[in-house]
C-alpha distance (Angstrom), angle and dihedral (degrees) to the residues before:
residue distance angle dihedral
M1 . . .
T2 3.80 . .
K3 3.76 126.0 .
G4 3.77 112.4 -76.8
E5 3.80 95.1 23.4
G6 3.79 130.6 105.4
P7 3.81 120.4 4.8
A8 3.80 92.3 -10.7
A9 3.80 89.1 63.9
L10 3.81 93.1 59.2
D11 3.79 119.2 103.2
F12 3.81 103.8 -89.4
A13 3.79 91.4 -144.3
D14 3.81 88.7 64.8
L15 3.82 90.7 55.9
M16 3.80 98.2 46.1
P17 3.78 116.4 112.6
D18 3.79 111.9 -111.7
E19 3.82 90.3 -115.8
L20 3.83 92.1 55.6
R21 3.78 92.5 45.9
A22 3.81 90.9 50.2
A23 3.81 91.8 47.0
L24 3.79 92.3 51.4
S25 3.78 91.3 47.4
K26 3.80 93.2 47.9
A27 3.79 91.9 47.5
T28 3.77 90.0 51.6
L29 3.78 93.4 49.5
I30 3.79 94.7 46.3
G31 3.79 99.7 39.5
D32 3.81 100.5 41.6
T33 3.77 130.3 72.5
W34 3.78 110.2 -136.5
P35 3.83 123.1 -154.8
N36 3.76 122.5 -145.9
P37 3.80 107.8 -84.1
S38 3.80 115.3 -111.6
P39 3.80 118.9 -115.1
L40 3.79 113.3 -96.4
P41 3.83 118.6 -118.5
T42 3.79 113.3 -88.2
G43 3.80 126.1 -150.7
L44 3.78 129.4 -37.3
P45 3.80 121.6 -54.4
P46 3.81 115.6 -110.2
V47 3.78 118.2 -99.5
P48 3.80 130.1 -143.8
E49 3.77 118.1 -99.3
L50 3.77 115.7 -118.9
D51 3.78 114.3 -104.0
P52 3.83 108.4 -147.9
A53 3.80 87.9 -143.9
I54 3.82 89.8 79.1
L55 3.81 90.3 63.1
P56 3.83 121.6 94.2
D57 3.80 111.0 -91.8
E58 3.82 94.0 -119.4
L59 3.81 92.8 52.9
R60 3.82 103.3 37.8
A61 3.80 99.9 88.3
W62 3.80 91.5 42.7
V63 3.82 92.5 51.7
T64 3.80 94.3 47.7
D65 3.81 90.8 46.1
I66 3.82 92.5 54.2
A67 3.79 92.2 46.9
D68 3.79 90.9 50.1
R69 3.80 95.8 47.3
F70 3.82 92.9 48.2
S71 3.83 94.0 40.7
A72 3.79 85.2 -131.7
P73 3.81 130.5 136.5
I74 3.78 110.8 -81.3
D75 3.81 86.1 -133.8
Y76 3.81 90.3 73.1
V77 3.78 93.1 53.4
A78 3.80 96.3 41.7
A79 3.81 94.8 49.4
A80 3.80 92.7 49.1
A81 3.81 91.8 46.1
M82 3.81 93.8 52.3
V83 3.81 93.0 49.6
A84 3.81 91.5 45.8
V85 3.79 96.2 49.2
G86 3.82 90.7 43.4
S87 3.80 89.9 54.5
V88 3.82 90.5 54.9
I89 3.81 91.9 54.3
G90 3.81 93.4 41.1
R91 3.81 109.2 140.0
R92 3.77 95.8 -15.2
I93 3.79 89.6 100.5
A94 3.81 129.7 5.0
I95 3.78 135.7 -168.2
R96 3.79 129.5 -127.2
P97 3.80 104.3 -152.6
Q98 3.82 96.5 -160.1
T99 3.79 129.5 61.1
Q100 3.80 98.2 -119.5
T101 3.81 113.5 8.4
D102 3.79 125.7 90.5
W103 3.82 93.9 -125.1
T104 3.81 101.5 140.5
E105 3.81 132.8 -169.3
V106 3.80 126.3 -171.2
C107 3.78 127.9 -156.1
N108 3.81 107.6 -105.7
L109 3.83 115.4 118.9
W110 3.80 136.6 -170.2
G111 3.79 115.7 -139.5
C112 3.78 139.6 177.4
I113 3.81 129.2 -172.5
V114 3.81 115.2 -150.3
G115 3.78 123.6 -158.7
P116 3.79 143.0 127.6
P117 3.81 121.7 -86.3
G118 3.79 112.7 -75.4
A119 3.81 94.5 25.5
L120 3.84 91.1 123.6
K121 3.79 93.7 -113.2
S122 3.80 95.3 141.0
P123 3.83 97.7 45.4
V124 3.79 90.1 49.5
V125 3.80 92.8 50.8
R126 3.80 90.3 46.9
E127 3.81 89.6 55.3
V128 3.80 93.0 47.6
L129 3.80 93.1 49.8
A130 3.82 92.5 54.1
P131 3.85 93.4 100.3
L132 3.81 90.1 53.1
R133 3.81 91.4 47.1
L134 3.79 89.0 52.5
L135 3.81 92.0 50.4
E136 3.80 88.5 47.7
K137 3.81 91.4 51.9
Q138 3.79 93.2 47.9
A139 3.80 91.0 48.3
A140 3.82 90.7 49.9
E141 3.81 91.0 52.4
T142 3.79 91.3 48.9
H143 3.79 90.6 47.6
S144 3.80 90.9 50.9
E145 3.81 90.3 54.6
E146 3.81 91.0 46.5
M147 3.81 90.5 50.4
Q148 3.79 90.9 53.2
A149 3.80 90.0 52.3
Y150 3.80 89.9 45.5
K151 3.82 92.2 53.3
V152 3.80 90.4 52.2
A153 3.82 90.9 47.8
E154 3.82 89.8 48.3
Q155 3.80 91.1 53.8
V156 3.82 90.9 48.4
Y157 3.82 89.2 48.8
K158 3.81 91.8 52.6
M159 3.81 92.7 48.6
E160 3.81 93.4 46.5
T161 3.80 90.6 47.3
E162 3.78 91.7 49.7
V163 3.81 91.5 50.5
A164 3.82 92.5 46.5
N165 3.81 92.2 48.9
G166 3.82 89.0 50.6
L167 3.78 90.6 53.9
V168 3.80 90.3 49.5
R169 3.80 91.3 51.2
K170 3.83 90.4 48.5
A171 3.80 91.7 48.8
L172 3.79 89.9 52.4
D173 3.81 91.1 57.8
P174 3.83 105.4 95.0
K175 3.80 90.5 -154.2
K176 3.81 94.1 55.4
A177 3.79 103.4 26.9
K178 3.77 121.4 111.9
P179 3.81 126.0 -159.9
G180 3.81 111.9 -79.4
E181 3.79 93.0 5.7
L182 3.83 94.9 111.6
E183 3.80 93.7 51.6
A184 3.80 90.6 48.7
A185 3.82 92.0 48.9
K186 3.82 92.3 49.7
A187 3.80 91.5 47.6
R188 3.79 90.0 51.7
L189 3.80 91.5 50.1
E190 3.80 92.8 48.2
G191 3.79 90.8 48.8
I192 3.80 93.1 61.5
T193 3.81 111.4 98.3
Q194 3.76 120.0 -155.7
P195 3.82 110.7 -130.5
T196 3.80 118.4 -117.2
P197 3.80 118.0 -130.3
P198 3.81 110.7 -112.8
A199 3.79 117.6 -106.4
A200 3.78 116.1 -115.7
V201 3.80 109.6 -119.5
R202 3.79 109.2 -139.5
Y203 3.78 133.9 -175.2
I204 3.80 104.6 174.9
T205 3.80 141.4 18.3
S206 3.79 133.7 174.9
D207 3.78 108.6 -165.9
A208 3.80 128.9 14.9
T209 3.78 137.5 142.6
V210 3.77 113.7 -106.8
E211 3.82 90.3 -108.7
K212 3.80 92.2 52.3
L213 3.80 91.0 44.0
G214 3.79 87.3 52.4
E215 3.81 90.3 54.8
I216 3.80 91.1 49.0
C217 3.80 90.8 49.5
K218 3.81 89.9 48.2
D219 3.81 89.3 59.6
N220 3.82 92.4 40.6
P221 3.82 109.0 42.2
E222 3.81 90.6 157.5
G223 3.80 91.0 70.8
L224 3.78 149.0 -78.2
L225 3.82 136.2 -145.0
V226 3.81 119.2 -130.0
H227 3.80 108.1 -158.0
R228 3.81 121.0 -168.6
D229 3.79 119.5 173.5
E230 3.82 93.5 -149.1
L231 3.77 97.5 34.9
L232 3.79 98.6 -176.5
S233 3.79 91.4 59.6
M234 3.81 85.9 65.2
F235 3.80 92.3 44.8
S236 3.81 91.7 49.1
D237 3.79 89.8 50.0
L238 3.81 90.3 51.3
D239 3.82 88.8 53.0
R240 3.80 91.6 65.6
E241 3.79 113.9 106.8
E242 3.80 93.4 -124.4
K243 3.83 89.5 55.1
A244 3.80 94.4 59.1
T245 3.82 91.5 115.9
A246 3.80 92.5 52.3
R247 3.80 90.9 47.1
G248 3.79 91.1 51.3
F249 3.80 90.8 48.8
F250 3.81 91.7 53.4
L251 3.80 91.9 47.0
T252 3.80 88.3 52.4
G253 3.80 89.6 48.6
W254 3.80 91.4 54.9
G255 3.81 90.4 65.6
G256 3.78 88.0 50.7
Q257 3.80 99.2 -154.2
E258 3.80 110.1 67.5
T259 3.80 126.8 104.8
Y260 3.79 120.3 -125.6
T261 3.80 131.7 -166.4
F262 3.80 127.8 -159.0
D263 3.81 117.3 -160.4
R264 3.78 109.4 -171.5
I265 3.78 134.5 161.2
G266 3.77 106.1 -114.9
R267 3.79 95.8 15.8
G268 3.77 94.5 52.8
R269 3.79 119.3 -160.2
V270 3.80 120.4 -15.6
A271 3.81 112.5 -175.0
V272 3.79 114.5 -166.7
E273 3.79 112.2 -156.2
A274 3.81 91.7 -151.9
V275 3.79 132.2 -11.3
N276 3.80 108.3 -137.5
I277 3.80 111.9 169.9
S278 3.79 128.0 172.0
V279 3.81 116.9 -166.3
L280 3.79 129.8 -156.2
G281 3.78 131.9 171.6
T282 3.78 147.3 127.8
T283 3.78 136.0 -115.9
Q284 3.79 143.5 172.0
P285 3.83 124.2 -101.8
T286 3.81 95.7 -115.1
R287 3.80 92.2 50.2
L288 3.78 92.5 47.9
T289 3.80 93.1 48.8
K290 3.80 92.0 50.3
Y291 3.79 93.1 46.5
V292 3.80 94.3 48.0
R293 3.81 91.9 48.1
E294 3.81 92.8 50.2
S295 3.79 92.9 42.2
L296 3.79 93.8 53.1
R297 3.79 92.1 44.8
L298 3.81 100.7 43.2
R299 3.80 108.3 24.2
D300 3.80 115.1 6.3
D301 3.82 91.5 179.3
G302 3.79 95.5 141.2
M303 3.81 97.6 -98.1
V304 3.80 92.5 126.2
Q305 3.80 92.5 46.0
R306 3.80 89.8 57.6
L307 3.81 89.4 67.6
Q308 3.79 91.5 87.4
I309 3.81 99.7 156.0
L310 3.79 89.9 60.6
V311 3.81 114.3 151.7
W312 3.80 129.0 -178.6
P313 3.81 107.7 169.8
D314 3.78 127.8 177.4
I315 3.79 114.4 -99.9
G316 3.79 116.0 -126.2
K317 3.79 114.6 -116.7
E318 3.78 93.3 -138.6
W319 3.80 122.5 67.9
V320 3.78 119.3 -156.5
E321 3.78 120.1 -163.0
V322 3.79 113.3 -130.4
D323 3.79 116.5 -170.9
R324 3.78 110.3 175.8
Y325 3.75 141.5 110.9
P326 3.81 118.8 -86.1
N327 3.78 118.3 -95.1
S328 3.82 95.8 -93.9
E329 3.80 94.5 -165.2
A330 3.81 92.7 51.8
R331 3.80 92.2 45.1
K332 3.81 92.6 50.0
A333 3.80 90.8 50.0
A334 3.81 90.8 51.6
F335 3.80 94.4 47.1
D336 3.81 90.0 47.1
C337 3.82 88.7 51.4
F338 3.82 91.9 54.5
D339 3.80 90.6 45.0
R340 3.80 92.2 50.8
L341 3.80 94.3 47.0
H342 3.80 96.3 49.6
A343 3.81 88.8 57.6
I344 3.81 97.7 35.3
D345 3.80 116.6 152.0
A346 3.79 109.6 -136.0
V347 3.81 92.9 -159.0
A348 3.80 92.2 50.3
V349 3.82 91.9 56.5
G350 3.80 92.0 48.0
A351 3.81 99.8 -105.3
E352 3.80 118.0 164.0
I353 3.80 129.5 -137.5
D354 3.79 121.3 -139.5
A355 3.79 105.2 -136.5
Y356 3.80 90.9 -158.3
A357 3.81 96.7 50.2
G358 3.81 94.2 87.9
P359 3.80 132.6 -123.4
N360 3.82 93.4 -47.2
A361 3.79 94.3 55.6
V362 3.80 114.7 145.9
P363 3.83 120.3 -143.3
F364 3.79 108.2 -113.5
L365 3.78 145.7 -164.9
R366 3.79 129.2 -156.0
F367 3.81 131.7 -150.2
D368 3.78 120.0 -87.1
A369 3.82 116.3 -118.8
E370 3.82 97.0 -88.9
A371 3.80 93.7 43.2
Q372 3.81 91.1 47.9
Q373 3.79 90.3 54.5
L374 3.80 90.8 50.6
F375 3.79 93.3 49.3
S376 3.80 95.0 44.1
Q377 3.82 90.8 53.2
Y378 3.81 90.3 47.8
R379 3.80 90.7 49.2
R380 3.80 92.1 53.7
E381 3.79 91.0 52.4
L382 3.81 92.1 44.7
E383 3.80 94.2 51.5
A384 3.80 90.0 50.6
K385 3.82 89.1 55.8
V386 3.78 93.2 46.5
R387 3.81 91.1 51.7
D388 3.80 95.5 44.7
E389 3.82 106.0 122.7
D390 3.79 90.9 -149.1
M391 3.81 92.6 56.8
P392 3.83 114.3 102.3
S393 3.80 109.1 -108.0
E394 3.81 94.5 -123.0
I395 3.81 91.7 54.0
S396 3.81 91.8 46.5
A397 3.80 89.3 51.4
H398 3.80 91.3 49.6
L399 3.80 93.7 47.2
S400 3.80 90.9 48.8
K401 3.81 88.0 66.9
F402 3.82 89.1 59.5
R403 3.80 90.8 74.7
G404 3.81 86.9 74.1
L405 3.80 97.7 29.5
I406 3.80 96.9 61.8
P407 3.84 95.4 54.2
R408 3.82 88.6 47.5
L409 3.80 91.4 52.4
A410 3.79 91.7 45.6
L411 3.81 90.8 53.4
I412 3.81 92.4 46.4
C413 3.81 91.6 51.3
H414 3.81 91.6 45.0
L415 3.81 94.4 52.2
A416 3.81 95.2 38.4
N417 3.80 87.7 52.9
G418 3.80 88.2 57.2
G419 3.79 93.0 -107.9
S420 3.80 125.1 158.2
G421 3.76 133.1 -170.7
P422 3.82 121.0 26.6
V423 3.81 116.9 0.9
N424 3.79 105.6 -94.3
A425 3.79 134.0 -136.5
H426 3.82 92.9 -107.3
A427 3.81 91.9 62.1
T428 3.80 91.9 40.5
K429 3.81 92.1 54.5
M430 3.81 88.1 52.5
A431 3.80 89.5 53.7
L432 3.80 92.0 48.4
G433 3.80 88.5 51.9
W434 3.81 88.2 54.8
S435 3.80 89.5 51.7
E436 3.80 94.2 58.3
Y437 3.79 91.7 42.8
L438 3.82 96.0 48.0
E439 3.80 93.8 45.2
G440 3.81 90.0 59.2
H441 3.80 92.2 50.9
M442 3.80 91.7 45.3
R443 3.80 90.6 54.3
R444 3.80 90.0 52.2
V445 3.81 89.9 54.9
Y446 3.79 94.2 53.3
A447 3.80 92.1 41.2
S448 3.79 88.7 55.7
V449 3.81 89.6 64.8
G450 3.80 89.9 60.1
G451 3.80 91.2 39.0
D452 3.80 91.7 57.3
A453 3.79 90.8 49.8
A454 3.81 90.1 47.0
D455 3.80 90.3 54.4
V456 3.81 90.1 55.0
A457 3.80 91.1 43.9
R458 3.81 91.0 55.4
K459 3.79 90.5 51.4
I460 3.81 89.0 54.0
L461 3.81 91.2 48.7
R462 3.80 90.3 51.8
R463 3.80 89.4 54.9
I464 3.79 89.7 50.0
N465 3.80 91.4 51.1
K466 3.80 90.4 50.2
G467 3.79 90.0 54.3
D468 3.80 92.9 -114.6
L469 3.82 91.0 125.3
A470 3.80 123.1 46.2
Q471 3.78 132.1 -162.2
G472 3.79 110.9 -67.9
F473 3.80 96.7 26.0
S474 3.80 121.0 160.6
A475 3.79 133.3 -136.4
R476 3.81 88.2 -117.8
E477 3.77 90.8 54.9
L478 3.79 90.7 50.8
K479 3.82 94.8 47.2
R480 3.78 96.7 49.0
H481 3.80 91.7 65.1
H482 3.85 89.8 64.6
W483 3.79 91.7 -147.1
S484 3.80 115.2 -178.8
G485 3.80 110.4 -80.9
L486 3.81 92.2 4.6
T487 3.76 105.8 95.4
G488 3.78 136.9 111.5
E489 3.79 119.9 -18.9
R490 3.81 92.1 -9.6
V491 3.81 87.7 75.0
D492 3.80 90.2 53.7
I493 3.82 95.1 51.5
G494 3.81 90.8 46.9
L495 3.81 93.0 50.5
E496 3.80 90.0 45.8
M497 3.80 90.5 56.1
L498 3.81 93.5 46.0
V499 3.81 89.5 53.7
E500 3.82 91.3 46.7
Y501 3.82 91.4 51.2
E502 3.84 93.0 45.2
W503 3.80 97.6 -112.6
L504 3.79 89.7 118.7
R505 3.78 138.8 20.0
I506 3.74 124.0 -147.9
R507 3.81 123.7 -140.4
T508 3.77 122.2 -167.8
I509 3.79 116.7 -147.1
E510 3.80 122.7 -160.8
T511 3.80 109.6 -136.5
G512 3.79 102.1 175.2
G513 3.79 87.6 -102.1
R514 3.79 128.0 47.0
P515 3.84 110.3 -11.4
S516 3.80 115.4 -107.6
S517 3.80 129.1 -145.6
I518 3.78 130.2 -148.9
F519 3.79 128.9 -174.0
H520 3.77 126.2 -131.4
I521 3.79 119.5 -156.7
N522 3.78 121.0 -129.1
P523 3.84 104.9 -119.5
K524 3.81 88.2 -141.3
A525 3.80 89.1 60.4
F526 3.80 88.4 75.0
E527 3.77 90.3 52.5
Q528 3.83 93.5 50.7
N529 3.76 98.5 35.9
G530 3.77 101.9 35.8
């Protein structure tokens, strides 16, 4: 038997004689000074309501119409619309948020819509993505026609090559060759150009291996939207050790400007000019809370913080049936907006090109004077928040991503509004409105992690008040009862919170094998929780 196996691996607290357990508990209560336990977190913090005024002018009526017809929160529609329209712009035009530096942001966004089952998240997203689906269909039809032309050109190339090779062979025959015939045959062969297969223009995909996604991005360096209905299933899959390459590719795609090269046996070398990936999906509150908690505890590599368009609105208690046709004028304006942006001419809107930025340079705009003043003031206030020592690290990390998010949103609003030239104050104020709104929803997400733990902690306190748990109890002892809501790792997060808030104290006991832990109950907990 090795160390840590067999009886030595049992929780020592379970093996202690009752007299020893009581003595330890009494010693703890008599010898220690206990503070008043801190109140446990209660409920979710409120979130700001979305003001339609922060939506691009060309999309506002369409967004509100969809929300009304589905009797769904406008937040769902607005978040999906911003990610979708940002994905269409992608790397076509960028923004440089300062007056002189080459700091550059492009328009791809990552978004997630949070709501309980049956909240119509998926139908709403499906409706919002209709303009992209239409562009995808039109591109597929064009590609099909181009492929037909390519196949004809390929056949012509093969025939011309065969004829030219025959002439070369004939010219090499000393019995049949004529003066100058060989040079003419070689020139003819060299003059034949092999046709290149047309690239498939794509706007959206739902499920692809990282290698296939790399090929799609190679043909679409301006950007692509990855849509997954249950987004966290994709994120959880990317967390697996064997998916490290895919995870790294997505993290590169979030920045939207970096090159990426795949070298694979069989596939050869695939060089992606720029990986620009937008992400959109939905999830349920319990799944999000669990994922965020595990991500912060186990990885904390900033994956969660990249979900910047993250909305978790309250669901109205009353449902109103709406049975009417869509607002055709609003829908046409929105579809026209998508159509205009996917074919936007950077020169026509006054974008500049940095001659020193290399072959992958992105045309860019800057803020006008008033907009620059607004953003610079916002940036000063944002950096003060990020550097606040009292700010939880995960919130600081999330807010730090806003320094790039707000210029992206300002550019999206500016271009979607039909603007040209420097990004104006009107679009910048829209982006600043998004900042305040999204910060409130982000804080709800992180608060939910503590709220879930608080729910478990209260269940443990109720068991203590009932007398089901005595001084010096162990986590193992608690888990083996299989009480509702008190199983597995949920017990551990609840105990961790109770220790943090001074309802319990933990004592580690060396057993000669694996150390054991027992929990002592703050006597004042009975007074406050009785």
